[in-house]
N, C-alpha and C positions, 0 to 999 in steps of 0.2 A: 558586516556579520554574515556568516552563514545560518540561513533559516530554512527549515524545513515544516511547514503550516498545515496539517491534516485538517478537514473539512468534510460535512456532509452527512456526522454519524448522527445517531437519534434512535428512536424506536420504530421499528418495523413491523408490518404485519406478516408473519410466515406465507410465503409463495408469492410475495411481490417482488420488487426489486429494489435495489440500490448502489448507488454510484460515489464512493469518496474521492474528494482530491487531496493530492497533495503539493502546495504550493511551494516551489525552489528558489529564492535568492540568494546572492551572494558568493555564486561560483560559477563557473561557466557549464549550464546544463548537459550540453552534449559531451562532455569530459568524463560525466557520471553515470554509474550505473544505479537506477532507482529502485530497491525492494518495497516489497509490501510485507508486512508480519503481521501475526494476529497473537491477542494472549487473551485465552479463556480463564477464568476465574481458577484458580488452583494450579495452572499448568503453566509450563514454560513458555516462553515466546518462540514462537516458530514463522519460518518464512513461509510465505505461500507463493510467491512468486517476484519476478523483476524482469524489467525492462530495459535494452541496451542494445546501440547500434540500431535502432529501430525495430528490435525484434521483444517478442515476448515469450518468456520461459516459466514455466508453472509447475509448481511442488505438490507433492502428494496430497497437504492436508486440504486442500480445495481446489485440486486440480479437475478442470472439467464443467466448475461451478464458476467459474470467475472470469473476466477478461482485464486483460490490464492493457492501458491505451496510454499516449502521450499526446501532448498540444507543446510542440516545441517554442509557438509565439508566445505562449503563454507561460511558459516553463511549470509547466503543471502536469502532475501525472495522474491519472485516475483509476482505479480499482471499481470495477463493475460486480455486484454480487448477484447471481440470479438463483432466483428461488429461494432465497434467504433461509434457513429453518434454524429452531432455535439455540443447537449445537454450536450456532454461527456466534454467538451472542460472545463480545470481546470486546477488545480495546483492539485499535488497528494504528498501527503505526507505520512511517516511510522512513526510508536509511537511503542514504545516499554515499556511493562507495568508488572514489576515483578511481581512474583507469591506468593510470600510471603504478609501474611496479614500485615497491612490493604489495600494493593494492591494501594499503592501511591508513588512508585518507579515507575517513569515513565521519558521519552525522547522521544524527536522529531526530525526530521530529517529536513533540510530546505525544501525539496520538489522540485520536477521538474515537469514542464509547460508542457501539454499535450495539442494541438492546432486539432481538426478534423474538416476539410474540408468536404463541401459538392462536 
């Protein structure tokens, strides 16, 4: 079965650093684009970036403050949050999208909670 398991969440102090992991199993890792999303309390889930074909693309919500990387040997994608702030408190999810048209083969992880204290 396909599984996406996020880890690395928890309580972090404002101004520190944090790296989340998304471990992927049950699919061909390199045939999927892996994305990170965040969902803040009371807000809609929003995409913060993705990695595909060795690239990383960042979306507006956290652009300039995050780094997305991958370790193909471990089937793991990372989200590094630099200088996290209280407004970054959210549940973070990873998402896998198959690269075959019409690009409707997708999977979600269960998410990991990040809480940033002042």
